[in-house]
C-alpha positions as CSV (number, residue, x, y, z in Angstrom):
1,X,70.6,56.7,35.7
2,X,68.7,53.8,37.4
3,X,69.9,51.4,34.7
4,X,73.5,52.4,35.4
5,X,73.0,51.9,39.1
6,X,71.5,48.4,38.6
7,X,74.4,47.5,36.2
8,X,77.0,48.7,38.6
9,X,75.3,46.9,41.5
10,X,75.3,43.6,39.6
11,X,78.9,43.9,38.4
12,X,80.3,44.9,41.8
13,X,82.8,42.6,43.4
14,X,80.5,41.8,46.3
15,X,77.4,41.0,44.4
16,X,78.7,39.4,41.2
17,X,79.7,36.1,42.8
18,X,76.1,35.6,44.1
19,X,74.7,36.5,40.7
20,X,76.7,33.7,39.1
21,X,75.7,31.0,41.7
22,X,72.1,32.1,41.7
23,X,71.0,29.7,38.9
24,X,72.5,26.8,40.9
25,X,70.8,27.9,44.1
26,X,67.4,28.3,42.4
27,X,67.8,24.8,40.8
28,X,68.9,23.3,44.1
29,X,65.9,24.7,45.9
30,X,63.3,23.9,43.3
31,X,64.6,20.4,42.2
32,X,66.1,19.1,45.4
33,X,65.0,20.9,48.6
34,X,61.3,21.3,47.6
35,X,60.8,17.6,46.5
36,X,62.8,16.4,49.6
37,X,60.6,18.4,52.0
38,X,57.5,17.4,50.2
39,X,58.5,13.7,50.3
40,X,59.0,14.0,54.1
41,X,55.5,15.5,54.5
42,X,53.9,13.0,52.2
43,X,55.4,10.1,54.1
44,X,53.1,11.1,57.0
45,X,50.0,11.3,54.9
46,X,47.6,9.0,53.1
47,X,47.2,10.5,49.7
48,X,44.2,9.6,47.5
49,X,42.7,11.4,44.5
50,X,41.2,14.6,45.9
51,X,41.8,13.6,49.5
52,X,44.8,14.0,51.8
53,X,44.7,12.6,55.3
54,X,47.4,12.9,58.0
55,X,48.2,9.5,59.3
56,X,51.4,10.1,61.4
57,X,53.8,7.2,61.6
58,X,51.2,4.7,60.1
59,X,53.1,4.3,56.8
60,X,56.4,3.5,58.6
61,X,54.7,1.0,61.0
62,X,53.3,-0.7,57.9
63,X,56.7,-1.0,56.4
64,X,58.0,-2.9,59.4
65,X,55.4,-5.6,58.8
66,X,55.5,-5.5,55.0
67,X,57.1,-8.7,53.8
68,X,57.4,-7.6,50.2
69,X,59.3,-4.5,51.4
70,X,61.6,-6.8,53.3
71,X,62.3,-8.8,50.2
72,X,63.0,-5.6,48.2
73,X,65.5,-4.5,50.9
74,X,67.2,-7.8,50.9
75,X,67.5,-7.9,47.1
76,X,68.8,-4.3,46.9
77,X,71.4,-4.9,49.6
78,X,72.5,-8.2,48.1
79,X,72.7,-6.6,44.7
80,X,74.8,-3.7,46.1
81,X,77.2,-6.1,47.9
82,X,77.7,-8.3,44.8
83,X,78.2,-5.5,42.4
84,X,80.6,-3.6,44.7
85,X,82.6,-6.9,45.2
86,X,83.0,-7.2,41.4
87,X,83.1,-3.7,40.1
88,X,86.0,-2.5,42.3
89,X,88.8,-5.1,42.3
90,X,88.4,-6.2,38.7
91,X,88.3,-2.7,37.1
92,X,91.3,-1.8,39.3
93,X,93.2,-4.8,38.0
94,X,92.2,-4.1,34.4
95,X,93.2,-0.5,34.8
96,X,96.6,-1.5,36.1
97,X,97.2,-3.8,33.1
98,X,95.9,-1.1,30.7
99,X,98.3,1.4,32.3
100,X,101.4,-0.8,31.7
101,X,103.9,0.0,29.0
102,X,103.3,-3.2,26.9
103,X,99.7,-2.4,26.1
104,X,99.4,-0.7,22.7
105,X,96.4,1.2,21.3
106,X,95.1,2.3,24.7
107,X,92.8,5.0,23.3
108,X,91.0,2.4,21.2
109,X,90.4,0.1,24.2
110,X,89.2,3.0,26.3
111,X,86.6,3.9,23.7
112,X,85.4,0.3,23.3
113,X,85.1,-0.2,27.1
114,X,83.1,3.0,27.5
115,X,80.5,2.1,24.8
116,X,78.3,-0.1,27.2
117,X,77.9,2.9,29.5
118,X,76.6,5.0,26.6
119,X,74.0,2.3,25.7
120,X,70.5,3.1,26.9
121,X,69.5,1.1,30.0
122,X,66.2,0.4,28.2
123,X,68.0,-1.1,25.2
124,X,70.5,-3.0,27.3
125,X,67.9,-4.4,29.6
126,X,65.7,-5.5,26.7
127,X,68.6,-7.2,24.9
128,X,69.6,-9.1,28.0
129,X,66.0,-10.1,28.6
130,X,66.0,-11.6,25.1
131,X,69.4,-13.2,25.7
132,X,68.2,-15.0,28.8
133,X,64.7,-15.8,27.5
134,X,63.3,-19.3,28.2
135,X,62.9,-19.9,24.5
136,X,65.2,-22.5,22.9
137,X,66.5,-19.9,20.5
138,X,67.8,-17.5,23.2
139,X,71.5,-16.9,23.3
140,X,71.9,-18.4,26.8
141,X,70.0,-21.5,26.0
142,X,71.8,-21.9,22.7
143,X,75.1,-21.9,24.7
144,X,73.7,-24.6,26.9
145,X,72.7,-26.7,23.9
146,X,76.3,-26.5,22.7
147,X,77.4,-28.4,25.8
148,X,74.5,-30.8,25.7
149,X,72.3,-29.3,28.3
150,X,68.5,-28.6,27.9
151,X,67.0,-25.2,27.9
152,X,66.1,-23.6,31.3
153,X,63.9,-20.7,32.4
154,X,66.7,-18.3,33.3
155,X,64.6,-15.4,34.5
156,X,62.1,-17.5,36.5
157,X,64.7,-19.0,38.9
158,X,66.5,-17.0,41.6
159,X,70.1,-18.0,40.9
160,X,70.0,-17.6,37.1
161,X,67.9,-14.5,37.3
162,X,70.4,-12.8,39.5
163,X,73.3,-14.0,37.3
164,X,71.7,-12.2,34.4
165,X,71.1,-9.0,36.5
166,X,74.7,-8.9,37.8
167,X,76.1,-9.7,34.3
168,X,74.2,-6.7,32.9
169,X,75.6,-4.5,35.6
170,X,79.2,-5.7,35.1
171,X,78.9,-5.3,31.3
172,X,77.7,-1.7,31.6
173,X,80.0,-0.4,34.4
174,X,83.3,-2.3,34.3
175,X,84.7,0.0,31.6
176,X,83.6,3.2,33.4
177,X,85.1,2.1,36.7
178,X,88.3,1.1,34.9
179,X,88.6,4.6,33.5
180,X,88.2,6.0,36.9
181,X,91.1,3.9,38.2
182,X,93.1,4.5,35.1
183,X,92.9,8.3,35.7
184,X,94.0,7.7,39.3
185,X,97.0,5.6,38.1
186,X,98.1,8.2,35.7
187,X,98.4,10.7,38.6
188,X,101.0,8.5,40.4
189,X,104.5,9.7,39.9
190,X,106.6,7.2,37.9
191,X,109.7,7.9,40.1
192,X,108.0,6.0,42.9
193,X,108.0,2.8,40.8
194,X,111.6,3.5,39.6
195,X,112.8,3.8,43.2
196,X,111.0,0.5,44.0
197,X,112.7,-1.2,41.0
198,X,116.1,0.0,42.4
199,X,115.2,-1.5,45.7
200,X,114.3,-4.8,44.1
201,X,110.5,-4.7,44.7
202,X,108.4,-7.2,42.8
203,X,105.4,-6.3,40.7
204,X,103.1,-7.4,43.5
205,X,105.0,-5.4,46.1
206,X,104.8,-2.3,43.9
207,X,101.0,-2.8,43.4
208,X,100.3,-3.4,47.1
209,X,102.7,-0.8,48.6
210,X,102.5,2.0,46.0
211,X,99.5,1.6,43.7
212,X,96.9,0.6,46.3
213,X,97.6,3.3,48.9
214,X,97.8,6.1,46.2
215,X,94.6,4.8,44.6
216,X,92.7,5.1,47.9
217,X,90.8,8.4,47.0
218,X,89.7,6.9,43.7
219,X,88.7,3.7,45.4
220,X,86.6,5.5,47.9
221,X,84.9,7.5,45.2
222,X,84.1,4.4,43.1
223,X,82.9,2.6,46.2
224,X,80.6,5.5,47.1
225,X,79.0,5.7,43.7
226,X,78.7,1.9,43.5
227,X,76.8,1.8,46.8
228,X,74.4,4.4,45.6
229,X,74.0,2.8,42.1
230,X,73.4,-0.7,43.7
231,X,70.7,0.6,46.0
232,X,69.1,2.7,43.3
233,X,68.9,0.0,40.6
234,X,65.5,-0.3,39.1
235,X,65.3,0.2,35.3
236,X,67.6,-2.7,34.5
237,X,65.4,-5.1,36.4
238,X,62.2,-3.5,35.0
239,X,63.3,-3.9,31.4
240,X,64.8,-7.4,31.8
241,X,61.6,-8.8,33.2
242,X,59.4,-6.7,31.0
243,X,57.7,-5.0,33.9
244,X,57.8,-4.6,37.7
245,X,56.5,-8.1,38.4
246,X,59.3,-10.6,38.3
247,X,58.4,-14.2,39.4
248,X,58.4,-14.4,43.2
249,X,59.9,-10.9,43.3
250,X,63.3,-12.1,42.2
251,X,64.2,-8.8,40.7
252,X,62.2,-6.5,43.0
253,X,64.4,-3.7,44.4
254,X,63.5,-0.9,46.9
255,X,63.1,1.6,44.0
256,X,61.0,-0.9,42.1
257,X,58.8,-1.3,45.2
258,X,58.5,2.5,45.5
259,X,57.4,2.6,41.8
260,X,54.9,-0.2,42.5
261,X,53.3,1.6,45.4
262,X,53.5,5.1,44.2
263,X,52.8,4.9,40.4
264,X,51.1,1.5,39.9
265,X,48.9,1.6,43.0
266,X,48.7,5.4,43.5
267,X,49.8,5.2,47.1
268,X,52.1,8.2,47.1
269,X,52.3,8.6,50.9
270,X,53.4,5.0,51.4
271,X,55.9,5.3,48.4
272,X,57.4,8.5,50.0
273,X,58.0,6.5,53.2
274,X,59.8,3.8,51.1
275,X,61.9,6.5,49.4
276,X,63.0,8.1,52.7
277,X,63.9,4.7,54.2
278,X,66.0,4.1,51.1
279,X,67.7,7.5,51.5
280,X,68.5,6.7,55.2
281,X,69.9,3.2,54.3
282,X,72.1,4.7,51.6
283,X,73.4,7.5,53.9
284,X,74.1,5.0,56.8
285,X,76.0,2.6,54.6
286,X,78.0,5.4,52.9
287,X,78.8,7.1,56.2
288,X,80.0,3.8,57.7
289,X,82.3,3.0,54.7
290,X,83.7,6.6,54.8
291,X,84.5,6.2,58.5
292,X,86.1,2.8,58.0
293,X,88.2,4.1,55.1
294,X,89.4,7.0,57.3
295,X,87.9,9.7,55.2
296,X,86.4,11.5,58.2
297,X,89.6,11.3,60.3
298,X,91.1,14.6,61.2
299,X,94.7,15.2,60.2
300,X,97.1,15.7,63.0
C-alpha cells in the first residue's frame, strides 16, 4: 500500500516535473553554488596547510598593488579584444561565402573546418609550441629561411609570442564560429533576398541590410562566448610555453595567475580573490556589450 502511494505521488502531475529537474538542481547546487560560495569565503581568508585565518579584504588590497596581476589582466583583456576582432567578422564572412549557391561539397568543408575544435588543447598547444620553437628546424624558422631571414626566438619576444597565441586561437575556433553563423544564415528566408534582387540591390546591400540585422542574435551569442573564452584562456598558453612561466610573463593570463597562486604556491585564499575579480570583469564586459547591442531593451 505504501509503495503504491509513493509511486502515485511521484507520478502525479504536480510532483513529476520536479522529479525530472531534481538531478539538474542537485548538480547545480553541488558543482556551482557550493564552489561559488566557498570561493567567496576563501577570498577573505589566508589558507595554509592545517591553518585558516580570516584576513578580511587583505587579499583584495594586495591585488591592487600586485604588478604581476596587472600584467595578467592586461594580457587577458588584450587577448580577448584581438580574438573577438578576428573571430567574429571573418567567420561571418566565410559563412556567407559557404552559404552561397556556387559552393559545392559544403558538408565536407564543414567537417574539415570543425576538426581543429575536436583537437585536444594539450596536443594543439604542444604542436604550436614546436612550430614556433627557436630551433633552426622549427616550421616558423624554416619559413623565414625560405625568404632569407635568420632564425628568431618566437616565444621569447612579445610580438611574435602573441602572434603564435592568436594564430592558435584562430586555427581552433574559426570553423566553430563559422558554423554558428552558417546556422543563422540558413534560418533567413530566401524570399527576402529574392525581393532585394527584384529591387536591384547589390550583394553588399543585401549583406548589410538583410544578412547583418537578421544575424544579430547569432552575433551576440558568438561575441558573448568569445569574451568568456578570451578571458578564460589558460591551457593554450601553458602548453605553448611548456609551463606557466613564459619569459617576462608574455603569455600570463588571469587564469594562469590564479593557477600560479593557488596550485603552484598553495595560496588558495589569494587565488580565490583573483578568480572572483575575473568573474566580475567578465560579467561587467558582457553586461555592457549586451546593453550596447540592445539585448536588454524592453519591447514597446
